[in-house]
PDB file of N, CA, C and O in Angstrom:
ATOM      1  N   MET A   1     149.251-124.270  59.230  1.00  0.00           N
ATOM      2  CA  MET A   1     148.751-124.046  60.490  1.00  0.00           C
ATOM      3  C   MET A   1     147.337-124.946  60.724  1.00  0.00           C
ATOM      4  O   MET A   1     146.359-124.952  59.977  1.00  0.00           O
ATOM      5  N   ALA A   2     147.494-125.608  61.824  1.00  0.00           N
ATOM      6  CA  ALA A   2     146.335-126.461  62.196  1.00  0.00           C
ATOM      7  C   ALA A   2     145.094-125.689  62.557  1.00  0.00           C
ATOM      8  O   ALA A   2     145.084-124.590  63.112  1.00  0.00           O
ATOM      9  N   LYS A   3     144.070-126.377  62.183  1.00  0.00           N
ATOM     10  CA  LYS A   3     142.586-125.825  62.570  1.00  0.00           C
ATOM     11  C   LYS A   3     142.485-126.029  64.080  1.00  0.00           C
ATOM     12  O   LYS A   3     142.983-126.998  64.652  1.00  0.00           O
ATOM     13  N   LYS A   4     141.810-125.056  64.684  1.00  0.00           N
ATOM     14  CA  LYS A   4     141.410-125.141  66.053  1.00  0.00           C
ATOM     15  C   LYS A   4     139.948-125.079  66.337  1.00  0.00           C
ATOM     16  O   LYS A   4     139.205-124.518  65.532  1.00  0.00           O
ATOM     17  N   LEU A   5     139.469-125.640  67.469  1.00  0.00           N
ATOM     18  CA  LEU A   5     138.182-125.547  67.988  1.00  0.00           C
ATOM     19  C   LEU A   5     138.113-124.676  69.117  1.00  0.00           C
ATOM     20  O   LEU A   5     138.930-124.690  70.037  1.00  0.00           O
ATOM     21  N   ARG A   6     137.049-123.861  69.027  1.00  0.00           N
ATOM     22  CA  ARG A   6     136.775-123.029  70.349  1.00  0.00           C
ATOM     23  C   ARG A   6     135.546-123.625  71.034  1.00  0.00           C
ATOM     24  O   ARG A   6     134.412-123.626  70.557  1.00  0.00           O
ATOM     25  N   ILE A   7     135.935-124.158  72.278  1.00  0.00           N
ATOM     26  CA  ILE A   7     134.825-124.916  72.955  1.00  0.00           C
ATOM     27  C   ILE A   7     134.574-124.188  74.171  1.00  0.00           C
ATOM     28  O   ILE A   7     135.504-123.790  74.872  1.00  0.00           O
ATOM     29  N   GLU A   8     133.191-123.967  74.498  1.00  0.00           N
ATOM     30  CA  GLU A   8     132.730-123.283  75.564  1.00  0.00           C
ATOM     31  C   GLU A   8     131.679-124.065  76.330  1.00  0.00           C
ATOM     32  O   GLU A   8     130.737-124.609  75.753  1.00  0.00           O
ATOM     33  N   LEU A   9     131.877-124.110  77.744  1.00  0.00           N
ATOM     34  CA  LEU A   9     130.868-124.903  78.536  1.00  0.00           C
ATOM     35  C   LEU A   9     129.612-124.003  78.777  1.00  0.00           C
ATOM     36  O   LEU A   9     129.745-122.914  79.335  1.00  0.00           O
ATOM     37  N   ILE A  10     128.459-124.430  78.380  1.00  0.00           N
ATOM     38  CA  ILE A  10     127.375-123.671  78.405  1.00  0.00           C
ATOM     39  C   ILE A  10     126.317-124.116  79.400  1.00  0.00           C
ATOM     40  O   ILE A  10     125.382-123.402  79.764  1.00  0.00           O
ATOM     41  N   LYS A  11     126.554-125.403  79.820  1.00  0.00           N
ATOM     42  CA  LYS A  11     125.578-125.959  80.820  1.00  0.00           C
ATOM     43  C   LYS A  11     126.458-126.716  81.958  1.00  0.00           C
ATOM     44  O   LYS A  11     127.564-127.203  81.723  1.00  0.00           O
ATOM     45  N   SER A  12     125.874-126.745  83.101  1.00  0.00           N
ATOM     46  CA  SER A  12     126.554-127.296  84.341  1.00  0.00           C
ATOM     47  C   SER A  12     126.717-128.808  84.218  1.00  0.00           C
ATOM     48  O   SER A  12     125.861-129.496  83.662  1.00  0.00           O
ATOM     49  N   THR A  13     127.749-129.274  84.710  1.00  0.00           N
ATOM     50  CA  THR A  13     128.021-130.770  84.867  1.00  0.00           C
ATOM     51  C   THR A  13     127.350-131.370  86.156  1.00  0.00           C
ATOM     52  O   THR A  13     127.493-132.559  86.438  1.00  0.00           O
ATOM     53  N   ILE A  14     126.717-130.629  86.817  1.00  0.00           N
ATOM     54  CA  ILE A  14     126.016-131.114  88.110  1.00  0.00           C
ATOM     55  C   ILE A  14     124.936-132.083  87.624  1.00  0.00           C
ATOM     56  O   ILE A  14     124.163-131.755  86.724  1.00  0.00           O
ATOM     57  N   GLY A  15     124.887-133.229  88.199  1.00  0.00           N
ATOM     58  CA  GLY A  15     124.040-134.263  87.769  1.00  0.00           C
ATOM     59  C   GLY A  15     124.253-135.094  86.707  1.00  0.00           C
ATOM     60  O   GLY A  15     123.480-136.015  86.441  1.00  0.00           O
ATOM     61  N   GLN A  16     125.322-134.824  86.022  1.00  0.00           N
ATOM     62  CA  GLN A  16     125.884-135.555  84.810  1.00  0.00           C
ATOM     63  C   GLN A  16     126.561-136.926  85.423  1.00  0.00           C
ATOM     64  O   GLN A  16     126.942-137.045  86.588  1.00  0.00           O
ATOM     65  N   LYS A  17     126.628-137.867  84.472  1.00  0.00           N
ATOM     66  CA  LYS A  17     127.363-139.105  84.857  1.00  0.00           C
ATOM     67  C   LYS A  17     128.842-138.753  84.991  1.00  0.00           C
ATOM     68  O   LYS A  17     129.286-137.827  84.312  1.00  0.00           O
ATOM     69  N   PRO A  18     129.592-139.396  85.779  1.00  0.00           N
ATOM     70  CA  PRO A  18     130.926-139.235  86.034  1.00  0.00           C
ATOM     71  C   PRO A  18     131.808-139.232  84.882  1.00  0.00           C
ATOM     72  O   PRO A  18     132.826-138.539  84.878  1.00  0.00           O
ATOM     73  N   GLU A  19     131.439-140.052  83.796  1.00  0.00           N
ATOM     74  CA  GLU A  19     132.210-140.186  82.596  1.00  0.00           C
ATOM     75  C   GLU A  19     132.093-138.837  81.749  1.00  0.00           C
ATOM     76  O   GLU A  19     133.045-138.433  81.080  1.00  0.00           O
ATOM     77  N   LYS A  20     130.894-138.174  81.815  1.00  0.00           N
ATOM     78  CA  LYS A  20     130.701-136.865  81.155  1.00  0.00           C
ATOM     79  C   LYS A  20     131.521-135.884  81.839  1.00  0.00           C
ATOM     80  O   LYS A  20     132.316-135.210  81.184  1.00  0.00           O
ATOM     81  N   VAL A  21     131.397-135.731  83.181  1.00  0.00           N
ATOM     82  CA  VAL A  21     132.188-134.906  83.945  1.00  0.00           C
ATOM     83  C   VAL A  21     133.701-134.917  83.550  1.00  0.00           C
ATOM     84  O   VAL A  21     134.351-133.889  83.356  1.00  0.00           O
ATOM     85  N   ALA A  22     134.160-136.104  83.457  1.00  0.00           N
ATOM     86  CA  ALA A  22     135.503-136.412  83.243  1.00  0.00           C
ATOM     87  C   ALA A  22     135.918-135.867  81.911  1.00  0.00           C
ATOM     88  O   ALA A  22     136.959-135.233  81.741  1.00  0.00           O
ATOM     89  N   THR A  23     135.000-136.164  80.927  1.00  0.00           N
ATOM     90  CA  THR A  23     135.333-135.669  79.436  1.00  0.00           C
ATOM     91  C   THR A  23     135.277-134.138  79.507  1.00  0.00           C
ATOM     92  O   THR A  23     136.172-133.525  78.926  1.00  0.00           O
ATOM     93  N   VAL A  24     134.329-133.456  80.151  1.00  0.00           N
ATOM     94  CA  VAL A  24     134.482-132.026  80.249  1.00  0.00           C
ATOM     95  C   VAL A  24     135.872-131.552  80.746  1.00  0.00           C
ATOM     96  O   VAL A  24     136.565-130.741  80.131  1.00  0.00           O
ATOM     97  N   ARG A  25     136.214-132.141  81.929  1.00  0.00           N
ATOM     98  CA  ARG A  25     137.303-131.763  82.551  1.00  0.00           C
ATOM     99  C   ARG A  25     138.571-131.869  81.683  1.00  0.00           C
ATOM    100  O   ARG A  25     139.397-130.957  81.631  1.00  0.00           O
ATOM    101  N   SER A  26     138.685-133.014  81.009  1.00  0.00           N
ATOM    102  CA  SER A  26     139.753-133.439  80.137  1.00  0.00           C
ATOM    103  C   SER A  26     139.904-132.383  78.976  1.00  0.00           C
ATOM    104  O   SER A  26     141.001-132.065  78.517  1.00  0.00           O
ATOM    105  N   LEU A  27     138.741-131.888  78.559  1.00  0.00           N
ATOM    106  CA  LEU A  27     138.758-130.831  77.448  1.00  0.00           C
ATOM    107  C   LEU A  27     139.358-129.543  78.033  1.00  0.00           C
ATOM    108  O   LEU A  27     139.715-128.674  77.237  1.00  0.00           O
ATOM    109  N   GLY A  28     139.494-129.353  79.294  1.00  0.00           N
ATOM    110  CA  GLY A  28     139.982-128.217  79.807  1.00  0.00           C
ATOM    111  C   GLY A  28     139.102-127.110  80.359  1.00  0.00           C
ATOM    112  O   GLY A  28     139.492-125.998  80.713  1.00  0.00           O
ATOM    113  N   LEU A  29     137.723-127.623  80.385  1.00  0.00           N
ATOM    114  CA  LEU A  29     136.648-126.718  80.965  1.00  0.00           C
ATOM    115  C   LEU A  29     136.468-126.980  82.430  1.00  0.00           C
ATOM    116  O   LEU A  29     136.451-128.114  82.909  1.00  0.00           O
ATOM    117  N   LYS A  30     136.329-125.827  83.143  1.00  0.00           N
ATOM    118  CA  LYS A  30     136.037-125.969  84.622  1.00  0.00           C
ATOM    119  C   LYS A  30     134.689-125.396  85.008  1.00  0.00           C
ATOM    120  O   LYS A  30     133.816-126.053  85.574  1.00  0.00           O
ATOM    121  N   LYS A  31     134.586-124.135  84.663  1.00  0.00           N
ATOM    122  CA  LYS A  31     133.229-123.431  85.088  1.00  0.00           C
ATOM    123  C   LYS A  31     132.368-123.135  83.865  1.00  0.00           C
ATOM    124  O   LYS A  31     132.856-123.223  82.739  1.00  0.00           O
ATOM    125  N   ILE A  32     131.164-122.804  84.052  1.00  0.00           N
ATOM    126  CA  ILE A  32     130.240-122.408  83.087  1.00  0.00           C
ATOM    127  C   ILE A  32     130.794-121.101  82.425  1.00  0.00           C
ATOM    128  O   ILE A  32     131.317-120.211  83.094  1.00  0.00           O
ATOM    129  N   ASN A  33     130.651-121.050  81.138  1.00  0.00           N
ATOM    130  CA  ASN A  33     131.146-120.010  80.247  1.00  0.00           C
ATOM    131  C   ASN A  33     132.634-120.056  80.091  1.00  0.00           C
ATOM    132  O   ASN A  33     133.140-119.185  79.383  1.00  0.00           O
ATOM    133  N   SER A  34     133.351-120.887  80.614  1.00  0.00           N
ATOM    134  CA  SER A  34     134.822-121.001  80.355  1.00  0.00           C
ATOM    135  C   SER A  34     134.980-121.511  78.935  1.00  0.00           C
ATOM    136  O   SER A  34     134.232-122.349  78.432  1.00  0.00           O
ATOM    137  N   VAL A  35     136.051-120.919  78.303  1.00  0.00           N
ATOM    138  CA  VAL A  35     136.343-121.141  76.873  1.00  0.00           C
ATOM    139  C   VAL A  35     137.744-121.767  76.835  1.00  0.00           C
ATOM    140  O   VAL A  35     138.621-121.423  77.627  1.00  0.00           O
ATOM    141  N   VAL A  36     137.931-122.747  75.835  1.00  0.00           N
ATOM    142  CA  VAL A  36     139.250-123.256  75.522  1.00  0.00           C
ATOM    143  C   VAL A  36     139.467-123.362  74.062  1.00  0.00           C
ATOM    144  O   VAL A  36     138.484-123.420  73.322  1.00  0.00           O
ATOM    145  N   GLU A  37     140.667-123.392  73.582  1.00  0.00           N
ATOM    146  CA  GLU A  37     140.941-123.632  72.282  1.00  0.00           C
ATOM    147  C   GLU A  37     141.640-124.866  72.182  1.00  0.00           C
ATOM    148  O   GLU A  37     142.624-124.998  72.911  1.00  0.00           O
ATOM    149  N   GLN A  38     141.300-125.861  71.366  1.00  0.00           N
ATOM    150  CA  GLN A  38     141.929-127.149  71.246  1.00  0.00           C
ATOM    151  C   GLN A  38     142.220-127.367  69.708  1.00  0.00           C
ATOM    152  O   GLN A  38     141.546-126.807  68.845  1.00  0.00           O
ATOM    153  N   ASN A  39     143.192-128.157  69.445  1.00  0.00           N
ATOM    154  CA  ASN A  39     143.463-128.592  68.134  1.00  0.00           C
ATOM    155  C   ASN A  39     142.331-129.417  67.496  1.00  0.00           C
ATOM    156  O   ASN A  39     141.691-130.150  68.249  1.00  0.00           O
ATOM    157  N   ASP A  40     142.023-129.377  66.217  1.00  0.00           N
ATOM    158  CA  ASP A  40     140.910-130.045  65.742  1.00  0.00           C
ATOM    159  C   ASP A  40     141.444-131.502  65.376  1.00  0.00           C
ATOM    160  O   ASP A  40     141.968-131.736  64.287  1.00  0.00           O
ATOM    161  N   THR A  41     141.290-132.354  66.256  1.00  0.00           N
ATOM    162  CA  THR A  41     141.647-133.793  66.034  1.00  0.00           C
ATOM    163  C   THR A  41     140.435-134.645  66.134  1.00  0.00           C
ATOM    164  O   THR A  41     139.436-134.251  66.736  1.00  0.00           O
ATOM    165  N   PRO A  42     140.507-135.860  65.529  1.00  0.00           N
ATOM    166  CA  PRO A  42     139.388-136.847  65.749  1.00  0.00           C
ATOM    167  C   PRO A  42     139.104-137.169  67.195  1.00  0.00           C
ATOM    168  O   PRO A  42     137.953-137.413  67.558  1.00  0.00           O
ATOM    169  N   ALA A  43     140.156-137.176  68.055  1.00  0.00           N
ATOM    170  CA  ALA A  43     140.006-137.502  69.574  1.00  0.00           C
ATOM    171  C   ALA A  43     139.133-136.337  70.155  1.00  0.00           C
ATOM    172  O   ALA A  43     138.154-136.596  70.855  1.00  0.00           O
ATOM    173  N   ILE A  44     139.497-135.054  69.856  1.00  0.00           N
ATOM    174  CA  ILE A  44     138.770-133.919  70.481  1.00  0.00           C
ATOM    175  C   ILE A  44     137.454-133.927  69.920  1.00  0.00           C
ATOM    176  O   ILE A  44     136.470-133.825  70.653  1.00  0.00           O
ATOM    177  N   ARG A  45     137.351-134.049  68.590  1.00  0.00           N
ATOM    178  CA  ARG A  45     135.846-134.113  68.039  1.00  0.00           C
ATOM    179  C   ARG A  45     134.992-135.152  68.778  1.00  0.00           C
ATOM    180  O   ARG A  45     133.860-134.879  69.176  1.00  0.00           O
ATOM    181  N   GLY A  46     135.534-136.281  68.940  1.00  0.00           N
ATOM    182  CA  GLY A  46     134.772-137.356  69.675  1.00  0.00           C
ATOM    183  C   GLY A  46     134.455-136.942  71.015  1.00  0.00           C
ATOM    184  O   GLY A  46     133.324-137.216  71.417  1.00  0.00           O
ATOM    185  N   MET A  47     135.270-136.312  71.806  1.00  0.00           N
ATOM    186  CA  MET A  47     134.922-135.838  73.083  1.00  0.00           C
ATOM    187  C   MET A  47     133.836-134.829  73.102  1.00  0.00           C
ATOM    188  O   MET A  47     132.922-134.868  73.925  1.00  0.00           O
ATOM    189  N   VAL A  48     133.949-133.940  72.199  1.00  0.00           N
ATOM    190  CA  VAL A  48     133.000-132.796  72.015  1.00  0.00           C
ATOM    191  C   VAL A  48     131.612-133.448  71.722  1.00  0.00           C
ATOM    192  O   VAL A  48     130.591-133.072  72.298  1.00  0.00           O
ATOM    193  N   ALA A  49     131.632-134.434  70.805  1.00  0.00           N
ATOM    194  CA  ALA A  49     130.405-134.993  70.380  1.00  0.00           C
ATOM    195  C   ALA A  49     129.744-135.811  71.599  1.00  0.00           C
ATOM    196  O   ALA A  49     128.519-135.933  71.614  1.00  0.00           O
ATOM    197  N   SER A  50     130.487-136.344  72.566  1.00  0.00           N
ATOM    198  CA  SER A  50     129.938-137.111  73.615  1.00  0.00           C
ATOM    199  C   SER A  50     129.412-136.139  74.739  1.00  0.00           C
ATOM    200  O   SER A  50     128.648-136.569  75.603  1.00  0.00           O
ATOM    201  N   VAL A  51     129.797-134.919  74.722  1.00  0.00           N
ATOM    202  CA  VAL A  51     129.142-133.860  75.668  1.00  0.00           C
ATOM    203  C   VAL A  51     128.559-132.744  74.910  1.00  0.00           C
ATOM    204  O   VAL A  51     128.571-131.613  75.396  1.00  0.00           O
ATOM    205  N   ALA A  52     128.013-132.995  73.675  1.00  0.00           N
ATOM    206  CA  ALA A  52     127.503-131.876  72.854  1.00  0.00           C
ATOM    207  C   ALA A  52     126.326-131.190  73.596  1.00  0.00           C
ATOM    208  O   ALA A  52     126.080-130.011  73.342  1.00  0.00           O
ATOM    209  N   HIS A  53     125.620-131.847  74.463  1.00  0.00           N
ATOM    210  CA  HIS A  53     124.454-131.121  75.137  1.00  0.00           C
ATOM    211  C   HIS A  53     124.921-130.223  76.353  1.00  0.00           C
ATOM    212  O   HIS A  53     124.141-129.597  77.071  1.00  0.00           O
ATOM    213  N   LEU A  54     126.262-130.240  76.486  1.00  0.00           N
ATOM    214  CA  LEU A  54     126.854-129.396  77.472  1.00  0.00           C
ATOM    215  C   LEU A  54     127.594-128.238  77.061  1.00  0.00           C
ATOM    216  O   LEU A  54     127.685-127.244  77.781  1.00  0.00           O
ATOM    217  N   VAL A  55     128.175-128.339  75.828  1.00  0.00           N
ATOM    218  CA  VAL A  55     129.091-127.474  75.245  1.00  0.00           C
ATOM    219  C   VAL A  55     128.640-126.880  73.926  1.00  0.00           C
ATOM    220  O   VAL A  55     127.784-127.428  73.232  1.00  0.00           O
ATOM    221  N   LYS A  56     129.258-125.706  73.588  1.00  0.00           N
ATOM    222  CA  LYS A  56     129.056-125.112  72.312  1.00  0.00           C
ATOM    223  C   LYS A  56     130.521-125.051  71.550  1.00  0.00           C
ATOM    224  O   LYS A  56     131.507-124.635  72.159  1.00  0.00           O
ATOM    225  N   CYS A  57     130.594-125.458  70.289  1.00  0.00           N
ATOM    226  CA  CYS A  57     131.952-125.662  69.606  1.00  0.00           C
ATOM    227  C   CYS A  57     131.788-124.980  68.371  1.00  0.00           C
ATOM    228  O   CYS A  57     130.744-125.098  67.729  1.00  0.00           O
ATOM    229  N   GLU A  58     132.818-124.216  67.954  1.00  0.00           N
ATOM    230  CA  GLU A  58     132.922-123.647  66.675  1.00  0.00           C
ATOM    231  C   GLU A  58     134.369-123.708  66.110  1.00  0.00           C
ATOM    232  O   GLU A  58     135.344-123.653  66.859  1.00  0.00           O
ATOM    233  N   GLU A  59     134.468-123.820  64.805  1.00  0.00           N
ATOM    234  CA  GLU A  59     135.847-123.870  64.207  1.00  0.00           C
ATOM    235  C   GLU A  59     136.435-122.367  64.097  1.00  0.00           C
ATOM    236  O   GLU A  59     135.723-121.422  63.758  1.00  0.00           O
ATOM    237  N   ILE A  60     137.699-122.250  64.393  1.00  0.00           N
ATOM    238  CA  ILE A  60     138.398-121.103  64.174  1.00  0.00           C
ATOM    239  C   ILE A  60     139.683-121.419  63.348  1.00  0.00           C
ATOM    240  O   ILE A  60     140.118-122.571  63.321  1.00  0.00           O
ATOM    241  N   ASN A  61     140.295-120.397  62.670  1.00  0.00           N
ATOM    242  CA  ASN A  61     141.466-120.560  61.917  1.00  0.00           C
ATOM    243  C   ASN A  61     142.644-119.921  62.568  1.00  0.00           C
ATOM    244  O   ASN A  61     143.750-119.975  62.031  1.00  0.00           O
TER     245      ASN A  61
END
């Protein structure tokens, strides 16, 4: 079974650069406090790292 990441948007994307907004959207997050589960891949990790100031991320099994 692959590891998963639980990603939650904790800060608004208003006022952020368009690249950061697009990254948040591509993770599947739309509104503040929305939560998604993504597979733990290097691509997803990189996306989370680039918007780390906007999201909260934790590993789940």
